[in-house]
C-alpha positions in Angstrom: 61.0 129.7 62.4 62.5 133.2 62.4 60.7 134.2 65.5 61.7 130.9 67.2 65.3 131.6 66.4 65.1 135.2 67.7 63.5 133.9 70.9 66.2 131.2 71.4 68.9 133.8 70.8 67.2 136.1 73.3 66.9 133.4 75.9 70.5 132.3 75.5 72.3 135.6 74.8 74.2 135.6 78.1 75.1 132.0 77.7 76.4 132.6 74.2 78.7 135.4 75.4 80.1 133.2 78.2 80.4 130.1 75.9 82.2 131.9 73.0 84.7 133.8 75.2 85.4 130.8 77.5 85.8 128.5 74.5 88.3 131.0 73.0 90.2 131.1 76.2 90.1 127.2 76.4 91.7 127.1 72.9 94.5 129.4 74.1 95.1 127.2 77.2 95.1 124.0 75.3 97.6 125.4 72.8 99.9 126.4 75.6 99.7 122.9 77.1 100.4 121.3 73.7 103.4 123.6 73.0 104.9 123.0 76.5 104.6 119.2 76.0 106.6 119.6 72.7 109.1 121.9 74.4 109.6 119.5 77.3 109.8 116.4 75.2 112.4 118.0 72.9 114.4 119.0 76.0 114.3 115.7 77.8 113.3 113.0 75.3 111.3 111.3 78.0 107.7 110.3 77.5 107.3 109.8 81.3 108.5 113.4 81.9 105.8 114.7 79.6 103.2 112.4 81.0 103.8 113.8 84.5 102.4 117.1 83.2 99.0 115.5 82.9 99.4 113.7 86.2 100.2 116.9 88.1 97.2 118.6 86.5 94.8 115.7 87.2 95.8 114.6 90.7 94.5 117.8 92.5 91.3 117.6 90.5 90.5 114.0 91.6 91.7 114.4 95.2 90.1 117.8 95.9 86.9 117.8 93.9 84.8 116.5 96.8 85.6 119.7 98.7 85.6 122.1 95.8 81.9 122.1 95.3 81.3 123.2 98.9 83.6 126.1 98.4 82.0 126.9 95.0 78.5 126.8 96.5 79.5 129.2 99.3 80.9 131.8 96.9 79.5 134.0 94.1 79.8 132.0 90.8 81.1 134.9 88.8 83.7 135.7 91.5 84.9 132.1 91.5 85.3 132.1 87.7 87.1 135.5 87.6 89.5 134.5 90.5 90.3 131.1 89.0 90.9 132.6 85.5 93.2 135.2 87.0 95.3 132.7 88.9 95.6 130.6 85.7 96.8 133.6 83.8 99.3 134.4 86.6 100.7 130.8 86.1 100.9 131.4 82.4 102.8 134.7 82.9 105.2 132.9 85.2 105.9 130.3 82.5 106.5 133.0 80.0 108.9 134.8 82.3 110.9 131.6 83.1 111.0 130.7 79.4 112.2 134.1 78.3 114.9 134.2 81.0 115.9 130.6 80.1 115.2 129.4 83.7 112.2 127.1 82.9 112.6 123.6 84.1 110.4 120.5 84.3 109.6 121.0 88.0 108.4 124.5 87.4 105.8 123.1 85.0 104.8 120.4 87.4 104.2 122.9 90.2 102.3 125.3 88.0 100.2 122.5 86.5 99.3 121.3 90.0 98.1 124.8 90.9 96.2 125.1 87.6 94.6 121.7 88.4 93.6 122.9 91.9 92.0 126.0 90.4 90.2 123.9 87.8 88.8 121.8 90.7 87.0 124.9 92.1 86.2 126.4 88.8 84.6 123.4 87.1 81.6 123.0 89.4 81.1 126.8 89.5 81.1 126.9 85.6 78.5 124.0 85.4 76.2 125.8 87.8 76.7 129.2 86.0 75.7 127.6 82.7 72.7 126.1 84.4 71.7 129.5 85.8 72.1 131.2 82.4 70.1 128.5 80.5 66.3 128.1 80.5 65.5 124.4 81.1 64.0 123.9 77.6 67.4 124.7 76.1 69.5 122.3 78.2 70.1 119.8 75.4 71.0 122.5 72.9 73.4 124.1 75.3 75.0 120.7 76.1 75.5 120.1 72.4 77.1 123.5 71.9 79.5 122.9 74.7 80.4 119.5 73.3 80.8 121.2 69.9 83.3 123.8 71.2 85.3 121.2 73.1 85.5 119.1 69.9 86.6 122.2 67.9 89.3 123.0 70.5 90.5 119.4 70.2 90.8 119.7 66.4 92.3 123.2 66.2 94.8 123.0 69.1 97.5 120.8 67.4 97.2 122.6 64.1 97.4 126.2 65.5 100.0 125.4 68.2 102.3 123.6 65.8 102.1 126.4 63.3 102.9 129.1 65.8 105.7 127.1 67.5 107.3 126.4 64.1 107.0 130.0 62.8 107.4 132.1 66.0 108.4 129.8 68.8 106.7 128.7 72.1 106.5 132.3 73.4 104.0 133.3 70.7 101.6 130.5 71.8 101.8 131.8 75.4 101.1 135.4 74.2 98.1 134.2 72.3 96.9 132.3 75.4 97.1 135.6 77.4 95.1 137.5 74.7 92.3 134.9 74.9 92.3 135.2 78.7 91.9 138.9 78.4 88.9 138.6 76.1 87.2 136.0 78.4 88.0 138.0 81.5 86.6 141.3 80.3 83.5 139.7 78.8 82.7 137.9 82.1 83.5 141.0 84.1 81.4 143.5 82.1 78.9 141.7 79.9 77.7 138.8 81.8 75.4 138.7 84.8 75.1 135.4 86.5 72.0 135.1 88.8 72.5 134.3 92.4 71.2 130.9 93.6 68.4 131.3 96.1 69.3 129.5 99.3 67.1 128.8 102.3 67.8 130.7 105.4 70.0 128.6 107.6 73.1 128.8 109.7 76.4 128.6 107.8 78.0 125.3 107.4 81.7 124.5 107.7 83.5 123.4 104.5 83.7 119.8 105.7 80.0 119.7 106.6 79.1 121.4 103.4 81.1 118.8 101.4 79.4 116.0 103.1 76.1 117.4 102.0 76.9 116.5 98.4 77.8 113.0 99.3 74.7 112.6 101.6 72.5 113.8 98.7 73.9 111.1 96.4 73.3 108.3 98.9 69.7 109.5 99.3 69.3 109.4 95.5 70.7 106.0 94.4 69.7 106.5 90.8 72.2 109.3 90.3 74.8 107.5 92.4 74.6 104.3 90.3 74.7 106.3 87.1 78.0 107.8 88.4 79.4 104.3 89.1 78.4 103.3 85.6 80.4 106.2 84.1 83.3 105.4 86.4 83.4 101.9 84.9 83.2 103.4 81.4 86.1 105.8 82.2 88.2 103.0 83.4 87.8 101.2 80.1 88.3 104.4 78.1 91.5 105.1 80.0 92.9 101.7 79.2 91.9 102.4 75.6 93.8 105.7 75.6 96.9 104.2 77.2 97.1 101.3 74.7 96.4 103.3 71.6 100.0 104.5 70.8 101.3 100.9 71.4 98.8 99.6 68.9 98.9 102.3 66.2 102.6 103.1 66.2 103.7 99.4 66.3 101.6 97.9 63.5 103.3 97.7 60.1 100.3 99.6 58.6 100.3 102.2 61.3 102.7 105.0 62.3 102.7 108.6 63.5 100.7 109.8 60.5 98.0 107.2 61.1 97.9 108.1 64.8 97.5 111.8 64.0 94.8 111.1 61.4 93.0 108.8 63.9 92.9 111.5 66.5 91.7 114.1 64.0 88.9 111.8 62.8 87.9 111.3 66.4 87.6 115.1 66.9 85.7 115.5 63.7 83.3 112.8 64.6 82.7 114.4 67.9 82.2 117.7 66.3 79.6 116.4 63.9 77.9 114.6 66.7 77.7 117.8 68.7 76.1 119.6 65.7 73.5 116.8 65.4 72.7 117.1 69.1 71.8 120.8 68.8 69.2 119.9 66.1 67.6 116.9 67.7 64.5 117.0 69.8 64.5 115.6 73.3 64.4 111.8 73.2 61.5 109.9 74.9 64.0 108.3 77.3 67.2 110.1 78.2 68.4 107.2 80.4 68.0 104.7 77.6 69.8 107.2 75.3 72.8 107.4 77.6 73.0 103.5 77.9 72.4 102.9 74.2 75.0 105.4 73.0 77.6 104.0 75.3 76.8 100.5 74.2 77.3 101.5 70.6 80.6 103.2 71.4 81.9 100.3 73.4 80.8 97.6 70.9 82.3 99.1 67.8 85.6 101.0 68.0 87.3 98.5 70.4 86.6 95.5 68.2 87.5 97.3 64.9 90.8 98.4 66.4 91.5 94.9 67.7 90.7 93.1 64.4 91.5 95.8 61.8 94.4 95.2 59.4 94.0 98.5 57.7 94.0 102.1 58.9 90.7 102.6 57.2 89.1 100.1 59.5 90.4 102.0 62.4 89.0 105.3 61.0 85.6 103.8 60.6 85.8 102.6 64.2 86.7 106.1 65.4 83.6 107.5 63.7 81.3 104.8 65.1 82.8 105.1 68.6 82.8 108.9 68.9 79.9 110.1 66.8 77.4 109.2 69.5 79.3 110.5 72.5 78.0 114.1 72.3 74.4 112.7 72.4 75.3 110.7 75.5 76.8 113.8 77.2 73.9 116.1 76.3 71.3 113.7 77.8 73.5 112.9 80.8 73.8 116.6 81.6 70.0 117.1 81.4 69.5 114.1 83.7 71.9 115.6 86.2 70.5 119.1 86.1 66.9 117.9 86.2 67.4 115.8 89.4 70.0 117.8 91.4 68.7 120.9 93.2 70.4 124.0 91.9 71.6 125.1 95.4 73.4 121.7 95.8 74.7 121.3 92.3 78.2 122.6 93.1 78.7 120.2 96.0 77.1 117.2 94.2 79.0 117.8 91.0 82.3 117.9 92.9 81.6 114.6 94.6 80.5 113.2 91.2 83.9 114.3 89.8 85.8 112.4 92.5 83.8 109.3 92.2 83.5 109.3 88.3 87.0 110.3 87.4 89.3 108.6 89.9 89.3 105.5 87.6 91.0 107.5 84.8 94.5 107.5 86.3 94.0 103.9 87.4 93.0 103.0 83.8 96.1 104.7 82.3 98.4 102.8 84.7 96.5 99.5 84.2 96.6 99.9 80.4 100.4 100.4 80.3 101.0 97.5 82.6 98.8 95.2 80.7 100.3 96.0 77.3 104.0 95.9 78.3 103.9 93.1 80.9 101.0 90.8 80.0 99.6 90.9 76.5 102.7 91.8 74.4 104.8 89.0 76.1 101.8 86.6 75.7 101.5 87.2 72.0 105.3 87.0 71.5 105.4 83.5 72.8 102.0 82.1 71.8 101.7 79.2 69.4 97.9 79.6 69.2 96.8 79.7 65.6 93.5 81.4 66.6 95.2 84.3 68.4 97.7 84.8 65.6 94.9 84.7 62.9 92.9 87.3 64.9 95.6 89.7 66.1 98.6 89.0 64.0 102.2 88.7 65.2 104.9 91.1 66.3 104.7 94.3 68.4 101.2 95.7 68.6 99.5 92.3 68.5 99.3 92.2 72.3 97.6 95.7 72.3 95.1 94.4 69.7 94.3 91.5 72.0 93.7 93.9 74.9 91.3 95.9 72.7 89.3 92.8 72.1 89.1 92.2 75.9 88.1 95.8 76.8 85.5 95.7 74.0 83.8 92.7 75.8 84.3 94.5 79.1 82.7 97.6 77.9 79.7 95.8 76.5 79.3 93.9 79.8 79.4 97.1 81.8 76.7 98.7 79.6 74.4 95.6 79.9 74.8 95.2 83.7 74.3 98.9 84.6 71.4 99.3 82.1 69.5 96.7 84.0 70.0 98.3 87.5 66.5 99.4 88.7 67.8 102.5 90.3 69.1 103.8 87.0 65.9 102.8 85.2 63.9 104.6 87.8 65.5 107.9 87.0 63.2 108.3 84.0 60.1 107.9 86.1 61.4 110.5 88.7 62.1 113.4 86.3 58.8 115.4 86.0 60.8 118.6 85.3 62.7 116.9 82.4 59.4 115.5 81.0 58.0 119.0 80.9 61.2 120.2 79.2 60.9 117.4 76.6 57.3 118.4 75.8 58.4 122.1 75.4 61.2 121.1 73.1 59.1 118.9 71.0 
């Protein structure tokens, strides 16, 4: 066991340095974003104004991802990460300067968030490929679990640390902390990490547009991965409706409120954290495709219905645990499927196309969720005389959101059942000899 641990540490030493320092930097960035949302909301009192921060960050990511991988694949991965991190730090310094000179306005944040979103569009596929290059294949599942673990930890710690610093020392202290975390990540990447170059066949250089088409072309030639991406796009649509409706449900119910919403978010983060730890200890499953489908089925068929029918915060808390505990297991196996099937030299381009196809449903889901709650289901429940609906979802504000959760619960189950039976997705298991070898090594 001791020798096995030493060997694992030796195999993943470079990954561990990258993972720890980038996670530290991610915590700083998340704290800055959280603090600026508080600052902007206190200044304007508008939920829409603060929501536009996320829109400005996400829009470039969705729109430009399909081209970002082509750029990423053409450039050295370490250089891409260093340049993107540096530009993000410049944006942070700009916010700090505007804040200290009392010139900071909402449009400044929108513009800087859009630039950050654009940088993240290029950085994300480069980071995925860099992790792949630093990780021996038999450790893919462990690495996915560790990345999910750090993401969960950042989610849990961000509001706690950011709120404490803002209360004690002000928003500027959070930005200073963000810059410190950037420095640690930048210096570690610059001097301690060597990312191998991807071996590419000798061929004439492609233009950016032609290179971007290569990712899309590969997906159409591999329908199993393409259908899996469509599956996840459907899940993202439902999950975004879920997120959009959550405040309307929890804050409006007589047994809800701000404390309950905060507790629910914390439990979600803790459940994901525990799930991530479990993933790092589990052996490779016999069927990664079935694991992805089954975990999403569990998530869709539990939390939505418990939120819809629950008349106590404790029912919601149980739903959060059931809904999110299995998500790291899904993510870990999904990552292995992608890495096992997509050639390394094409991963940046394919991942970028995947991001556009898989995530474009997120802003649509947020918009749809808000419209359905405000204009369809809340008015419906306000005027209904159906005893069945009243007995299931109650009365008053929030009952319409509860009805919506019941509907998206059934929709989520239907999406899982339909896509699980698509033969192209099932065939992925048969067409993954490298993954099978990795599973045998892990076991």
